[in-house]
Backbone and ligand atoms as CSV (ligand in chain L), in Angstrom:
chain,resi,resn,atom,element,x,y,z
A,1,UNK,N,N,108.076,79.288,111.302
A,1,UNK,CA,C,107.181,80.323,110.679
A,1,UNK,C,C,106.646,81.259,111.762
A,2,UNK,N,N,106.278,82.456,111.206
A,2,UNK,CA,C,105.743,83.369,111.953
A,2,UNK,C,C,104.397,83.099,112.768
A,3,UNK,N,N,104.348,83.390,113.900
A,3,UNK,CA,C,103.018,83.127,114.751
A,3,UNK,C,C,102.351,84.562,114.872
A,4,UNK,N,N,101.311,84.729,114.413
A,4,UNK,CA,C,100.465,85.958,114.462
A,4,UNK,C,C,99.560,86.127,115.598
A,5,UNK,N,N,99.391,87.365,116.179
A,5,UNK,CA,C,98.332,87.597,117.125
A,5,UNK,C,C,96.948,87.768,116.299
A,6,UNK,N,N,95.980,87.689,117.129
A,6,UNK,CA,C,94.547,87.933,116.615
A,6,UNK,C,C,94.535,89.278,115.999
A,7,UNK,N,N,95.185,90.372,116.775
A,7,UNK,CA,C,95.265,91.648,116.117
A,7,UNK,C,C,95.868,91.996,114.999
A,8,UNK,N,N,97.093,91.214,114.751
A,8,UNK,CA,C,97.823,91.244,113.685
A,8,UNK,C,C,96.981,90.653,112.465
A,9,UNK,N,N,96.332,89.662,112.676
A,9,UNK,CA,C,95.587,88.941,111.514
A,9,UNK,C,C,94.455,89.955,111.222
A,10,UNK,N,N,93.832,90.537,112.217
A,10,UNK,CA,C,92.671,91.450,111.996
A,10,UNK,C,C,93.172,92.581,111.185
A,11,UNK,N,N,94.007,93.152,111.593
A,11,UNK,CA,C,94.730,94.433,110.928
A,11,UNK,C,C,95.027,94.185,109.558
A,12,UNK,N,N,95.707,93.059,109.261
A,12,UNK,CA,C,96.036,92.691,107.859
A,12,UNK,C,C,94.773,92.395,106.944
A,13,UNK,N,N,93.896,91.709,107.565
A,13,UNK,CA,C,92.835,91.282,106.827
A,13,UNK,C,C,91.924,92.627,106.565
A,14,UNK,N,N,91.775,93.427,107.407
A,14,UNK,CA,C,91.073,94.802,107.302
A,14,UNK,C,C,91.859,95.479,106.120
A,15,UNK,N,N,93.133,95.609,105.975
A,15,UNK,CA,C,93.683,96.305,104.859
A,15,UNK,C,C,93.555,95.736,103.640
A,16,UNK,N,N,93.561,94.242,103.615
A,16,UNK,CA,C,93.330,93.588,102.346
A,16,UNK,C,C,91.821,93.912,101.958
A,17,UNK,N,N,90.968,93.976,102.941
A,17,UNK,CA,C,89.366,94.273,102.479
A,17,UNK,C,C,89.414,95.654,102.006
A,18,UNK,N,N,90.196,96.562,102.581
A,18,UNK,CA,C,90.085,97.942,101.991
A,18,UNK,C,C,90.590,98.023,100.626
A,19,UNK,N,N,91.648,97.231,100.207
A,19,UNK,CA,C,92.295,97.058,98.934
A,19,UNK,C,C,91.335,96.505,97.993
A,20,UNK,N,N,90.591,95.372,98.580
A,20,UNK,CA,C,89.703,94.886,97.639
A,20,UNK,C,C,88.531,95.750,97.298
A,21,UNK,N,N,88.315,96.909,97.878
A,21,UNK,CA,C,87.322,97.725,97.489
A,21,UNK,C,C,87.765,98.671,96.374
A,22,UNK,N,N,89.161,98.598,96.257
A,22,UNK,CA,C,89.684,99.393,95.314
A,22,UNK,C,C,89.956,98.632,93.937
A,23,UNK,N,N,89.461,97.306,93.974
A,23,UNK,CA,C,89.853,96.469,92.737
A,23,UNK,C,C,89.133,97.051,91.508
A,24,UNK,N,N,89.756,96.771,90.452
A,24,UNK,CA,C,89.002,97.120,89.110
A,24,UNK,C,C,88.736,95.801,88.542
A,25,UNK,N,N,87.434,95.440,88.586
A,25,UNK,CA,C,87.224,94.057,88.244
A,25,UNK,C,C,85.695,94.113,87.674
A,26,UNK,N,N,85.683,94.982,86.678
A,26,UNK,CA,C,84.311,95.012,85.957
A,26,UNK,C,C,83.823,93.711,85.136
A,27,UNK,N,N,84.750,92.957,84.830
A,27,UNK,CA,C,84.594,91.734,83.878
A,27,UNK,C,C,84.115,90.415,84.824
A,28,UNK,N,N,84.838,90.290,85.802
A,28,UNK,CA,C,84.597,88.998,86.624
A,28,UNK,C,C,83.565,89.380,87.646
A,29,UNK,N,N,83.446,90.707,88.143
A,29,UNK,CA,C,82.867,90.881,89.297
A,29,UNK,C,C,83.426,90.249,90.622
A,30,UNK,N,N,84.573,89.838,90.573
A,30,UNK,CA,C,85.289,89.212,91.715
A,30,UNK,C,C,86.358,89.931,92.210
A,31,UNK,N,N,86.062,90.954,92.974
A,31,UNK,CA,C,87.184,91.929,93.455
A,31,UNK,C,C,87.918,91.062,94.487
A,32,UNK,N,N,89.295,91.238,94.425
A,32,UNK,CA,C,90.195,90.528,95.306
A,32,UNK,C,C,91.129,91.696,96.028
A,33,UNK,N,N,91.381,91.502,97.200
A,33,UNK,CA,C,92.345,92.427,97.839
A,33,UNK,C,C,93.533,91.508,98.557
A,34,UNK,N,N,94.714,92.188,98.607
A,34,UNK,CA,C,95.700,91.640,99.478
A,34,UNK,C,C,96.577,92.558,100.357
A,35,UNK,N,N,97.073,92.194,101.331
A,35,UNK,CA,C,97.901,93.032,102.129
A,35,UNK,C,C,99.135,92.212,102.562
A,36,UNK,N,N,100.302,92.524,102.163
A,36,UNK,CA,C,101.459,91.797,102.387
A,36,UNK,C,C,102.523,92.503,103.293
A,37,UNK,N,N,102.924,91.885,104.356
A,37,UNK,CA,C,103.809,92.408,105.311
A,37,UNK,C,C,105.180,91.952,105.128
A,38,UNK,N,N,106.139,92.736,105.298
A,38,UNK,CA,C,107.644,92.270,105.015
A,38,UNK,C,C,108.174,92.184,106.441
A,39,UNK,N,N,109.342,91.562,106.708
A,39,UNK,CA,C,109.988,91.400,107.964
A,39,UNK,C,C,110.391,92.668,108.494
A,40,UNK,N,N,110.583,93.740,107.653
A,40,UNK,CA,C,110.880,94.901,108.177
A,40,UNK,C,C,109.723,95.761,108.646
A,41,UNK,N,N,108.512,95.249,108.482
A,41,UNK,CA,C,107.318,95.619,108.935
A,41,UNK,C,C,106.574,96.529,108.172
A,42,UNK,N,N,107.043,96.816,106.757
A,42,UNK,CA,C,106.314,97.402,105.846
A,42,UNK,C,C,105.087,96.709,105.304
A,43,UNK,N,N,104.081,97.324,104.968
A,43,UNK,CA,C,102.847,96.595,104.277
A,43,UNK,C,C,102.577,97.311,103.077
A,44,UNK,N,N,102.338,96.259,102.077
A,44,UNK,CA,C,102.068,96.650,100.764
A,44,UNK,C,C,100.874,96.164,100.320
A,45,UNK,N,N,99.657,96.886,99.829
A,45,UNK,CA,C,98.499,96.175,99.490
A,45,UNK,C,C,98.469,96.100,97.983
A,46,UNK,N,N,97.351,95.429,97.502
A,46,UNK,CA,C,97.186,95.196,96.313
A,46,UNK,C,C,95.649,94.671,95.866
A,47,UNK,N,N,95.267,95.153,94.692
A,47,UNK,CA,C,93.788,94.739,94.316
A,47,UNK,C,C,94.003,94.169,92.811
A,48,UNK,N,N,93.008,93.301,92.359
A,48,UNK,CA,C,93.137,92.816,91.209
A,48,UNK,C,C,92.720,93.899,90.122
A,49,UNK,N,N,93.368,93.966,88.826
A,49,UNK,CA,C,93.224,94.878,88.005
A,49,UNK,C,C,92.905,94.263,86.696
A,50,UNK,N,N,91.652,94.403,86.233
A,50,UNK,CA,C,91.349,93.620,84.933
A,50,UNK,C,C,91.413,94.456,83.902
A,51,UNK,N,N,91.293,93.907,82.559
A,51,UNK,CA,C,91.503,94.605,81.490
A,51,UNK,C,C,90.371,94.110,80.260
A,52,UNK,N,N,90.085,94.943,79.490
A,52,UNK,CA,C,89.105,94.453,78.356
A,52,UNK,C,C,89.735,93.399,77.564
A,53,UNK,N,N,91.110,93.360,77.341
A,53,UNK,CA,C,91.828,92.385,76.914
A,53,UNK,C,C,92.130,91.332,78.068
A,54,UNK,N,N,91.215,90.391,78.244
A,54,UNK,CA,C,91.343,89.760,79.439
A,54,UNK,C,C,92.541,89.152,79.989
A,55,UNK,N,N,93.449,88.594,79.231
A,55,UNK,CA,C,94.633,88.063,79.792
A,55,UNK,C,C,95.663,89.120,80.464
A,56,UNK,N,N,95.408,90.522,80.135
A,56,UNK,CA,C,96.293,91.403,80.752
A,56,UNK,C,C,95.957,91.735,82.206
A,57,UNK,N,N,94.937,91.038,82.652
A,57,UNK,CA,C,94.566,91.126,84.105
A,57,UNK,C,C,95.556,90.733,85.048
A,58,UNK,N,N,95.710,91.448,86.138
A,58,UNK,CA,C,96.761,91.122,87.200
A,58,UNK,C,C,96.007,90.848,88.453
A,59,UNK,N,N,96.450,89.753,89.181
A,59,UNK,CA,C,95.765,89.463,90.345
A,59,UNK,C,C,96.378,90.288,91.509
A,60,UNK,N,N,95.449,90.429,92.668
A,60,UNK,CA,C,95.829,91.257,93.685
A,60,UNK,C,C,97.099,90.896,94.436
A,61,UNK,N,N,97.318,89.550,94.587
A,61,UNK,CA,C,98.583,89.152,95.233
A,61,UNK,C,C,99.801,89.611,94.655
A,62,UNK,N,N,99.789,89.482,93.286
A,62,UNK,CA,C,100.989,89.958,92.423
A,62,UNK,C,C,101.035,91.253,92.495
A,63,UNK,N,N,100.077,92.186,92.400
A,63,UNK,CA,C,100.150,93.588,92.696
A,63,UNK,C,C,100.931,93.873,93.933
A,64,UNK,N,N,100.477,93.272,94.968
A,64,UNK,CA,C,101.306,93.611,96.314
A,64,UNK,C,C,102.608,93.081,96.236
A,65,UNK,N,N,102.900,91.930,95.624
A,65,UNK,CA,C,104.388,91.467,95.728
A,65,UNK,C,C,105.191,92.279,94.780
A,66,UNK,N,N,104.678,92.932,93.709
A,66,UNK,CA,C,105.411,93.555,92.695
A,66,UNK,C,C,105.811,94.805,93.225
A,67,UNK,N,N,104.717,95.428,94.045
A,67,UNK,CA,C,104.851,96.807,94.612
A,67,UNK,C,C,106.139,96.667,95.767
A,68,UNK,N,N,106.076,95.621,96.478
A,68,UNK,CA,C,107.076,95.359,97.663
A,68,UNK,C,C,108.462,95.263,96.915
A,69,UNK,N,N,108.557,94.280,95.985
A,69,UNK,CA,C,109.867,94.064,95.407
A,69,UNK,C,C,110.440,95.385,94.721
A,70,UNK,N,N,109.444,96.036,94.081
A,70,UNK,CA,C,109.903,97.139,93.304
A,70,UNK,C,C,110.407,98.428,94.187
A,71,UNK,N,N,110.104,98.166,95.522
A,71,UNK,CA,C,110.281,99.233,96.556
A,71,UNK,C,C,111.503,98.679,97.442
A,72,UNK,N,N,112.032,97.746,96.791
A,72,UNK,CA,C,113.300,96.988,97.693
A,72,UNK,C,C,113.084,96.145,98.819
A,73,UNK,N,N,111.809,95.634,98.932
A,73,UNK,CA,C,111.520,94.792,99.964
A,73,UNK,C,C,111.196,93.208,99.386
A,74,UNK,N,N,111.972,92.290,99.803
A,74,UNK,CA,C,111.753,90.982,99.344
A,74,UNK,C,C,111.601,90.010,100.476
A,75,UNK,N,N,111.746,90.296,101.703
A,75,UNK,CA,C,111.672,89.401,102.729
A,75,UNK,C,C,110.222,89.443,103.285
A,76,UNK,N,N,109.452,88.553,102.701
A,76,UNK,CA,C,108.050,88.495,103.033
A,76,UNK,C,C,107.726,87.573,104.326
A,77,UNK,N,N,106.831,88.092,105.231
A,77,UNK,CA,C,106.552,87.318,106.308
A,77,UNK,C,C,104.795,86.922,106.338
A,78,UNK,N,N,104.134,87.703,105.842
A,78,UNK,CA,C,102.684,87.336,105.796
A,78,UNK,C,C,101.859,88.122,104.780
A,79,UNK,N,N,100.994,87.201,104.014
A,79,UNK,CA,C,99.977,88.048,103.114
A,79,UNK,C,C,98.695,87.639,103.525
A,80,UNK,N,N,97.775,88.611,103.582
A,80,UNK,CA,C,96.352,88.431,103.813
A,80,UNK,C,C,95.746,88.569,102.487
A,81,UNK,N,N,94.776,87.734,102.024
A,81,UNK,CA,C,93.948,87.711,100.952
A,81,UNK,C,C,92.524,87.679,101.199
A,82,UNK,N,N,91.817,88.737,100.757
A,82,UNK,CA,C,90.299,88.643,100.830
A,82,UNK,C,C,89.722,88.537,99.517
A,83,UNK,N,N,88.806,87.432,99.324
A,83,UNK,CA,C,88.089,87.233,98.169
A,83,UNK,C,C,86.587,87.275,98.453
A,84,UNK,N,N,85.669,87.447,97.480
A,84,UNK,CA,C,84.387,87.517,97.827
A,84,UNK,C,C,83.729,86.323,98.627
A,85,UNK,N,N,84.376,85.077,98.253
A,85,UNK,CA,C,83.817,83.993,98.801
A,85,UNK,C,C,84.868,83.078,99.553
A,86,UNK,N,N,85.973,83.560,100.004
A,86,UNK,CA,C,87.076,82.929,100.606
A,86,UNK,C,C,87.708,82.058,99.491
A,87,UNK,N,N,87.787,82.368,98.415
A,87,UNK,CA,C,88.641,81.667,97.378
A,87,UNK,C,C,90.084,81.678,97.614
A,88,UNK,N,N,90.715,80.667,97.257
A,88,UNK,CA,C,92.229,80.568,97.471
A,88,UNK,C,C,93.178,81.352,96.307
A,89,UNK,N,N,94.450,81.677,96.738
A,89,UNK,CA,C,95.207,82.135,95.679
A,89,UNK,C,C,95.464,81.382,94.521
A,90,UNK,N,N,95.473,81.802,93.269
A,90,UNK,CA,C,95.640,81.107,92.034
A,90,UNK,C,C,97.059,80.631,92.001
A,91,UNK,N,N,97.177,79.529,91.040
A,91,UNK,CA,C,98.499,78.956,90.937
A,91,UNK,C,C,99.570,79.830,90.524
A,92,UNK,N,N,99.103,80.992,89.746
A,92,UNK,CA,C,100.386,81.802,89.209
A,92,UNK,C,C,100.776,82.790,90.439
A,93,UNK,N,N,100.011,83.031,91.312
A,93,UNK,CA,C,100.233,83.876,92.637
A,93,UNK,C,C,101.116,82.935,93.340
A,94,UNK,N,N,100.706,81.807,93.587
A,94,UNK,CA,C,101.393,80.852,94.436
A,94,UNK,C,C,102.869,80.721,94.005
A,95,UNK,N,N,103.136,80.670,92.682
A,95,UNK,CA,C,104.389,80.475,92.150
A,95,UNK,C,C,105.299,81.849,92.413
A,96,UNK,N,N,104.570,82.986,92.096
A,96,UNK,CA,C,105.272,84.258,92.338
A,96,UNK,C,C,105.783,84.415,93.871
A,97,UNK,N,N,104.788,84.049,94.781
A,97,UNK,CA,C,105.257,83.956,96.106
A,97,UNK,C,C,106.199,83.078,96.479
A,98,UNK,N,N,106.324,82.097,95.998
A,98,UNK,CA,C,107.393,80.931,96.192
A,98,UNK,C,C,108.634,81.491,95.884
A,99,UNK,N,N,108.675,82.147,94.978
A,99,UNK,CA,C,110.036,82.966,94.632
A,99,UNK,C,C,110.684,83.621,95.712
A,100,UNK,N,N,109.809,84.156,96.527
A,100,UNK,CA,C,110.479,84.970,97.671
A,100,UNK,C,C,110.465,84.295,99.026
A,101,UNK,N,N,110.153,82.918,99.034
A,101,UNK,CA,C,110.097,82.155,100.262
A,101,UNK,C,C,108.850,81.285,100.498
A,102,UNK,N,N,109.193,80.100,100.867
A,102,UNK,CA,C,108.084,79.162,101.189
A,102,UNK,C,C,107.490,79.377,102.582
A,103,UNK,N,N,108.042,80.152,103.396
A,103,UNK,CA,C,107.572,80.237,104.714
A,103,UNK,C,C,106.596,81.326,104.825
A,104,UNK,N,N,106.462,82.078,103.896
A,104,UNK,CA,C,105.379,83.153,103.979
A,104,UNK,C,C,104.043,82.647,104.560
A,105,UNK,N,N,103.509,83.304,105.257
A,105,UNK,CA,C,102.078,82.844,106.040
A,105,UNK,C,C,101.016,83.512,104.954
A,106,UNK,N,N,99.999,82.665,104.713
A,106,UNK,CA,C,98.888,83.141,103.897
A,106,UNK,C,C,97.656,83.089,104.638
A,107,UNK,N,N,97.029,84.142,104.902
A,107,UNK,CA,C,95.770,84.248,105.356
A,107,UNK,C,C,94.763,84.576,104.252
A,108,UNK,N,N,93.785,83.597,104.249
A,108,UNK,CA,C,92.626,83.681,103.309
A,108,UNK,C,C,91.335,83.917,104.012
A,109,UNK,N,N,90.674,85.139,103.599
A,109,UNK,CA,C,89.511,85.560,104.465
A,109,UNK,C,C,88.479,85.985,103.554
A,110,UNK,N,N,87.314,86.169,104.050
A,110,UNK,CA,C,86.075,86.677,103.429
A,110,UNK,C,C,85.992,88.260,103.733
A,111,UNK,N,N,85.037,88.842,102.938
A,111,UNK,CA,C,84.815,90.291,102.996
A,111,UNK,C,C,84.445,90.649,104.562
A,112,UNK,N,N,83.763,89.709,105.270
A,112,UNK,CA,C,83.367,90.022,106.602
A,112,UNK,C,C,84.395,89.971,107.639
A,113,UNK,N,N,85.701,89.670,106.996
A,113,UNK,CA,C,86.795,89.564,107.979
A,113,UNK,C,C,87.074,88.127,108.505
A,114,UNK,N,N,86.146,87.193,108.331
A,114,UNK,CA,C,86.262,85.920,108.860
A,114,UNK,C,C,87.537,85.197,108.056
A,115,UNK,N,N,88.157,84.546,108.869
A,115,UNK,CA,C,89.358,83.811,108.570
A,115,UNK,C,C,88.864,82.348,107.925
A,116,UNK,N,N,89.219,82.092,106.702
A,116,UNK,CA,C,88.958,80.807,106.144
A,116,UNK,C,C,90.138,79.792,106.265
A,117,UNK,N,N,91.293,80.103,106.150
A,117,UNK,CA,C,92.492,79.388,106.143
A,117,UNK,C,C,93.616,80.304,106.567
A,118,UNK,N,N,94.440,79.576,107.525
A,118,UNK,CA,C,95.813,80.173,107.803
A,118,UNK,C,C,96.813,79.101,107.347
A,119,UNK,N,N,97.678,79.427,106.139
A,119,UNK,CA,C,98.328,78.327,105.666
A,119,UNK,C,C,99.842,78.992,105.364
A,120,UNK,N,N,100.526,78.288,104.499
A,120,UNK,CA,C,101.917,79.074,104.153
A,120,UNK,C,C,101.921,78.700,102.581
A,121,UNK,N,N,102.962,79.268,101.945
A,121,UNK,CA,C,103.175,79.102,100.573
A,121,UNK,C,C,103.678,77.763,100.378
A,122,UNK,N,N,104.465,77.153,101.201
A,122,UNK,CA,C,104.953,75.762,101.174
A,122,UNK,C,C,103.832,74.831,101.074
A,123,UNK,N,N,102.820,74.964,101.812
A,123,UNK,CA,C,101.550,74.172,101.800
A,123,UNK,C,C,100.699,74.273,100.629
A,124,UNK,N,N,100.670,75.597,100.148
A,124,UNK,CA,C,99.889,75.878,99.025
A,124,UNK,C,C,100.462,75.562,97.607
A,125,UNK,N,N,101.808,75.118,97.734
A,125,UNK,CA,C,102.476,74.894,96.392
A,125,UNK,C,C,103.441,73.791,96.786
A,126,UNK,N,N,102.931,72.540,97.022
A,126,UNK,CA,C,103.887,71.401,97.436
A,126,UNK,C,C,104.780,71.075,96.135
A,127,UNK,N,N,106.203,71.001,96.441
A,127,UNK,CA,C,106.994,70.610,95.294
A,127,UNK,C,C,107.400,71.889,94.373
A,128,UNK,N,N,107.237,73.063,95.005
A,128,UNK,CA,C,107.457,74.189,94.227
A,128,UNK,C,C,108.799,74.280,93.526
A,129,UNK,N,N,108.899,74.742,92.339
A,129,UNK,CA,C,110.060,74.964,91.626
A,129,UNK,C,C,110.377,76.402,92.155
A,130,UNK,N,N,111.615,76.415,92.576
A,130,UNK,CA,C,112.102,77.654,93.226
A,130,UNK,C,C,113.430,78.098,92.719
A,131,UNK,N,N,113.948,79.228,93.240
A,131,UNK,CA,C,115.191,79.796,92.707
A,131,UNK,C,C,116.412,78.667,92.910
A,132,UNK,N,N,116.171,77.922,94.117
A,132,UNK,CA,C,117.135,76.868,94.298
A,132,UNK,C,C,117.373,75.874,93.220
A,133,UNK,N,N,116.322,75.693,92.346
A,133,UNK,CA,C,116.288,74.752,91.296
A,133,UNK,C,C,117.196,75.416,90.100
A,134,UNK,N,N,117.362,76.756,90.302
A,134,UNK,CA,C,118.026,77.487,89.239
A,134,UNK,C,C,119.448,77.878,89.827
A,135,UNK,N,N,119.717,77.300,91.118
A,135,UNK,CA,C,121.067,77.427,91.614
A,135,UNK,C,C,121.204,78.799,92.150
A,136,UNK,N,N,120.264,79.328,92.499
A,136,UNK,CA,C,120.102,80.753,93.207
A,136,UNK,C,C,119.532,80.542,94.690
A,137,UNK,N,N,120.068,81.549,95.486
A,137,UNK,CA,C,119.510,81.641,96.757
A,137,UNK,C,C,118.074,82.360,96.689
A,138,UNK,N,N,117.018,81.838,97.415
A,138,UNK,CA,C,115.791,82.443,97.386
A,138,UNK,C,C,115.707,83.770,97.932
A,139,UNK,N,N,114.740,84.558,97.196
A,139,UNK,CA,C,114.717,86.137,97.661
A,139,UNK,C,C,115.815,86.874,97.138
L,1,THU,N1,N,92.071,86.943,91.241
L,1,THU,C1,C,92.993,87.417,92.010
L,1,THU,O1,O,93.129,88.680,92.089
L,1,THU,N2,N,93.856,86.573,92.863
L,1,THU,C2,C,93.627,85.138,92.935
L,1,THU,O2,O,94.437,84.583,93.482
L,1,THU,C3,C,92.405,84.625,92.213
L,1,THU,C4,C,91.962,85.406,90.920
L,1,THU,C5,C,91.257,87.646,90.205
L,1,THU,C6,C,91.648,87.609,88.859
L,1,THU,C7,C,90.503,88.083,88.097
L,1,THU,O3,O,90.357,89.527,88.119
L,1,THU,C8,C,89.338,87.658,89.218
L,1,THU,O4,O,90.118,87.459,90.318
L,1,THU,C9,C,88.715,86.448,88.726
L,1,THU,O5,O,89.408,85.365,88.448
């Protein structure tokens, strides 16, 4: 699994916080930001985008993942997630991340930049159902 320097952590968490400030979360008032780095070095950010029809809301992590995949990048290395209180990625986002590899590092941080947890998709989603279960190669 990737080992990050403090500078890399700070850089990604800062980008996630900037994305968090672009969140559209008028219903929950719980803005979330994410910054996803691929092994090629590209970074894709995301923020949660809510909707008056609540279920149409999209989480920050999935916005970042979908931006990356739609740009041809599926080899994820690390995702930083900033939530108002250091809350952890939801189950749906864990599953979407698992599709593209269990080794992705997950940094969970607060808006002031403090790191709450450094973990991995494998640890966040034990026993994940993955492409292997469908006879496919991950990613
Ligand atoms: N949210 C995320 O963006 N990511 C998560 O992993 C947890 C939840 C968003 C969805 C909704 O807009 C708000 O946070 C409250 O649930």
